[in-house]
N, C-alpha and C positions, 0 to 999 in steps of 0.2 A: 702505466703499471700499478701505480698506487692504487688505483680504484679498484684493483682485483679484491683487495682485502676488505672493501667496503660494498662489493657488490652481493646481490641475493643469492647468486649461486655459491659464492665462496661460503657464505653464511649456512647454507642448507648443507653444505659437503663437510663441514667442520668435524662431524662425527666420524665418517668414513676415512676422511684424511688423516685424523689423529690416529686411529687404528692402524692404518698402513704404516704410516712413519715410526710407529711404536714397533711394529714388526720388523721395518727396516732398522731400526736401532738396536734391537736385539741381535739381529744377524750381524751387525757390525761388532757388537760388543762381544759376541761368542768368537768370532773369527780372530778378534784382537787379542781375546785372552789365549786362544790357542796358538798363535803366533808367538807370544812371549811365554808360552809353555806355563800359563798359570792355572791351566785346567787341562785335562787330558781331550784328545780329540775324539769326541765319540762318534762322529761322522767319519771316521778315517776308512779310507777305501770307497767312499761315494764320490763320484764326479756330477758335479751340477753342470748342466748344459742347457743351452736355450733352444733346443730342438723342440721340446714340447711347446714353448711359446710359439716358433715359427710355425708349427702345425695348426695351432689353434686360432692364431690373429687373424686369419681370413674370417673364420667363423665369428669371431667377436664383431670384426668389422660389419659384415652384413647385418649381424643383429641390431647393431647401433643404426645402419642406415636404413633398414626395415623400421625400426623403432622411431626414429626422427620423422622419417617421410610419412609415416601413417598419422602422427601428430601434427605436422605440419599440414597435412589434407584436411584435418578436422578444422584447424585453425582457419584456413582458407574456406572453408565451407561456412563457418560461422561468420567470417568477415563479410564474405559475399552476401549471406542472407540479410546482415543488417544493412550492408549498401543498398540492396534492392528496397528492403523495408523503407530506409529513409527516402529513397526516391519514390517510391509508390506513395508513401504518406505526403509528400510535397505537391506530387501531381493530383492526388485527391483533393487537398485543400485548395490548390490552384484552381481547378476547374469548378468545383463548388463555389467558390468565391465570385466566379464570372457566371454561373448559372443559376444559382439560388437566389431568388429576389428577396425573400424573408430574412431580414437580418438576424432575428432571434433563432430561427431555424438553422442558420448557416454558423452562428456562433456555438450551438450545441453540437453540431457534426464536427467542426474544427476541434471544439474541445475534447470529444471522445476519441477523435485522431490521435492527439497528443497524450491522451491518456493510455491508449492503446499500447503505444510503445514502451510506457512506463511498467505497465502490468506484465508485459513480457519480460522486461528486463528483472524484475523482481522474483518472477517464477523461476527464472534461469539462474539466479545466485542463491536462493534460498530453499530450504526442504519444503516440498509440497505440503501444505497444510499446517505448517509450525506456526507457532505464535510469533517467532522473529518475523516471518515471512508476512503475517498479518500487519505487525507493528510497521514493518518496512514500507508495506503497501499503504498504509493509512499515511506514513510521512512523505511518501512521494506524491500523493493524489491530493493531499490537504490544500494546498494553494491553488489547485487548478480547477478542481470538480465542485459543484454546489453540494451544500452538506447532504440533502436527500439523495443526489445522485450517488455520492459517496457510500452511504448507508446501503442501497439498493446493490451497489457492485460488491460491497463485502459480504453481503447475504448470498452471493451467487458464486462463491469460491468453491474449491480452490483454483479453478481454471479462470483467472479473471480477464484475461485476454480474449478468451472465447465469448464471454459477456459481453464486453466491450464490441467485439466486432458483430455480434448480433444486434447491439443498439445502432451501430453505424449503419448496418443493412437496413434497419427499419427507418432510419432518418433518410437514407437516400430514396427509398420507396414512397416515402410521404412528402418528397419535396416538391411534387407535382411538377416533374420534368418531362420532357419528350421521352419517347423510348429510345432513342439513340443516346442521349445525354445519359439517361438513368443507365444504360448497358455500361456506357464507358467509366461512369463511377464504382460501377460493381466490378468492372474489370480490376480497377486499382484496388478494391477491397480483396480480390481473389488474390493479387499479387501480395497483399499483406499476409493473408492466409498461408500462401505458399512460403514466403519468408519465415512465418513462425514455424510452420511444419518443419523446414530445414534445421532450426533452432532445436527444435525437440528431439528430432533424430539424433543430432550432436549430442546432446544432453542424455538422453535414455540409453543411447547404445555406445558405451565406452569401449576402448581397446581391451581385448580378454585379458584379465589378471594373470593369467598363467604366462601370458607372454611378458608382462613386466617384469614378474617375479624372476624368471629364469634369466633374463637379460642382466638383472641386478647381482644374481648370484653369480653367475657366469664371471662377471667383472671383477666382484669382490675377491674370488678364488685366484683369478688370473692375477691380479695387483697385488694380493698378498704374498704370493709365491715369487714374484717378479724379482725381490732382492737377492734371492738365493741364486739366481742366474746372473745378475749384475755385479755382484760384489768382485768377482776376479778382475773385471774389467774397469769397476769404479771404486774400489776400496771403500775408503771412509765416504765417499761423495755418493754412494747409493743412496743415502737418505734423501738429499735434496732430489736426486733424480726421479728416485721412485715417486716422492711426493708430487714432483710437477707432473709426471705422466699420469698419475693417479687422478689428479685435478682436470687435466684436459679430457680423459676418457670419461670419468663421472660427470663432467660438467656437461658434456654431450647428453648422458643420460638425462641430466637434471633439466636441461631444456626441454627435451622432449616430454617429459612428466608434465613440465609447467604448461606448454602449449596444448597438451592432451585435454585439458579443460579450459577452453579459451575464454568463456564468458567472464571468468574471475579477473582477467587481465585486460580484455578489451575495454576500450574506453566507451562503454555503454551509457554512463549517465551523462557525458558530454554530448553524445549523440542524441539522447532524449532532450536534454535541454536545446539543442540547437534546433529540434524540432519544435519545441514550445515557442523559440524565439520565430519560427518561421511562421507558426500560427498567428501569433501576434502581429507580426509584419504584415502578414497576408490580410488581416481584418484592417490595419491601420491603412493600408495602401488601396482598399477595395474602391472607395469612392474615388480616388484620383486616376485609377485604371479605368473605371468605367467612364470616366468625365473624358479622359483622352480617347477612348474608343468611340464614344459618341457625344461629340461637342454640342451638337444641336439641341441635345436634351441634357445638357450638364445640369442644368437647374435641379432635377429631379434626383441627384445624388449629392445630398447637402452633407459635407463632412461633420459638422455639428450633429446631425441626426443620427449618423453611423457611430460617433463616439457616444451619443446620449443612449442610445440602445442598450449598451452594454451597462450603463449605470440604470436603466429602467428595469433590466430584468435582475439587477441585484435588490433595487427597490421592492420588486415584487417577492423576491423571496423573503427580504425582510418583513413586508407586509404579512406573507403568509405566517410567519413566526409570531408576529404580533396578533394575528387571529387565533393561533393556538392558543396562546397565553391568555387572551381574553375569554375562550371558551372554558379554559381550565379554572380561571379566576370565577367565572360565572357559577361553573358546576361546584365549587367549593362553597361559595355563597349559599347556593339552593340548599346544598346538605345541611349546612350550619342553621339555616332558617327553619328547614323541616323539622330538626332535632328540637329546636327551641319551640317550635309551635306544638310539636306533640308532647313535650313537656308541660307547657301550659295547659294543653288540653286536659292532660292526665290530672292536673292539679286542680282545674275548675271542676272535672267530674267527681274528683274526691270530696271537694268543699259542699257540692250539691247533696251528695249521697251519704254523708257522713252527719251524726248528729252532734253538731258543735256550731258554734258561732263561725268558725272558718275564717278568723282574722287574718291569722299566719299564712294559712293557705292562700287567700285571696292576695296577700303581698308577694307571695312565691309565684303567684301565677303572672302577676303585673311585672314581676321581675323578668320572668322568662319570656313575656311576649316583648318587653323591652329590648332583652336580647337579641330575639328573631329580627326586629326591626332594624337593630344596629348592624346585625350580620348581614341582611339583605342590603342595607345602604352601602356598607363598606365594599360588598361584593360587586355592587353596581358601579360604585365609585373606581374599582380596580379594574373591570372589565372596560370601563369607559375611557380611563386612561390608556389602556393597552391598545384600545381601537383608535383613539384619536391620534396616537402615534404612527399607527399603521396608515390611517387617511392623510396624515401629513406628509408620510414617505410616498404613498400610491393612492390618489383619491379613487381611482378606478376599483381599486379592490374594496373599498368600503364607501358605496354609492350613497348609504343612507345615514352615514356619519355616525356621530355619538348618539347611543340610544337612550339618553338620560331622559328625555320629555317624552317620547313617544312610545319607548318600549320595544321598538322594531330595530332591525339589524341582524348582524351574524350572531349575535348573543342571545340564547333563549331568556325569556322575562324571568325574573327572580321572585318567587311568591312573599308576599308582605303580609304580616300579621294586621289584624283589624285595628285601626286607630280610632275606635270609638271611645276611648277613656276608662273603659271598664276591665281592660287587661285581658279581655276574651279573644282568642286566636279564632279566625275564621275556619274551623275544622269541625266536622262532625262530633258532638259529645254523646254520651251515653255510656251504657256499661261497656259497649264492645270496644271503647277506646281505652279503657284502665284494664290490663290484663296482667296476670302473673306477678312478676318482682315488682312490677310498677307499682300497682295498688298497694301491696305488702309494704315497700318503701315508702309510700307516702302516709298510711295508717301510723307507721313507726315514728315519721317525723312529726305529724300531728301531735301524737302523746307525748 
């Protein structure tokens, strides 16, 4: 009984219960004041009877029953849909672990299966296309999917689970399975789609709002007038009696409202986490299961190789990021070298075309050429460091290694200024090099 006052239902009903208790208190105060002749009886001649309540109680009962039954049917539909989704996802991962030989391909399939359930959960709990939905989606999938996979998924919103299912379909079709096995996996995907469709039907088609409002108004009118009929039988006790009846009837209505939207109270995070654990367990037990199923060729299924495949895939991702960093460093160095070389060429052209000894201009050209050489060297160092890290993580991603000596590799060669000692860059010289504002600024500097 003590837990009643700590329950969610009681907290939700504090407003209506306070209003009904206030009305009951006013009825008691008025009738007691009349009995003590403190005020005149303004309702003299009126007889309060319970006949109206007897005539309407059956209608109120039917409304409550229909309301609760409709809400519970929605709850059962959502619960069954997620139960089917959980079973279908488990079957898909179990069959794929037994039939798909490519470990990296299998890991992608298992990863996207786990992501499918989380995508659907977020879509059911947040407003479609909202910022909160995108943030929740990133938070749910950050530790499950690879960064590039997550970015591609986020770009396919707002129906993320449909994109995940498309990826799963493509993974099944490219797994090089027999027709019967591919059909079995596609059948499991169809079960996932059917479960998602049931959830969307519950979400998009709620109980009509008119039905809910009329039931609530009917109950409030009924309970507000109830103290007038109960006072003669209960006297001052009409206050707690009315409050108790109101709590029981309004509680039924509140329960119906809560289970009408089941996705906010169903344990969906626990179900998704259980699927994620199932995925990890499936991959961890894959080698042992295959070894027990085929003891004669158990040596083919090396547990260390199974565990190492995930690490290799992560190294591939990190090596790809290192290659991107190397390319960016090389591009930055090339731009800096090009700017410095162009400046040196402009200064040299100015020195040749102007009537002066050009000592200051020659010094400026030498400084610009030195800057170009330094920028190119630093850029190659940065690119080489990034590639060295990538090659250490995954030598297969960088078969040519560090591009310091040969200038070959995944990073384009960076142009160098001429090192002949005269400070002139290896770029064409002539009037066409020094144009517009560059010529004007050079003459101004010389003067």
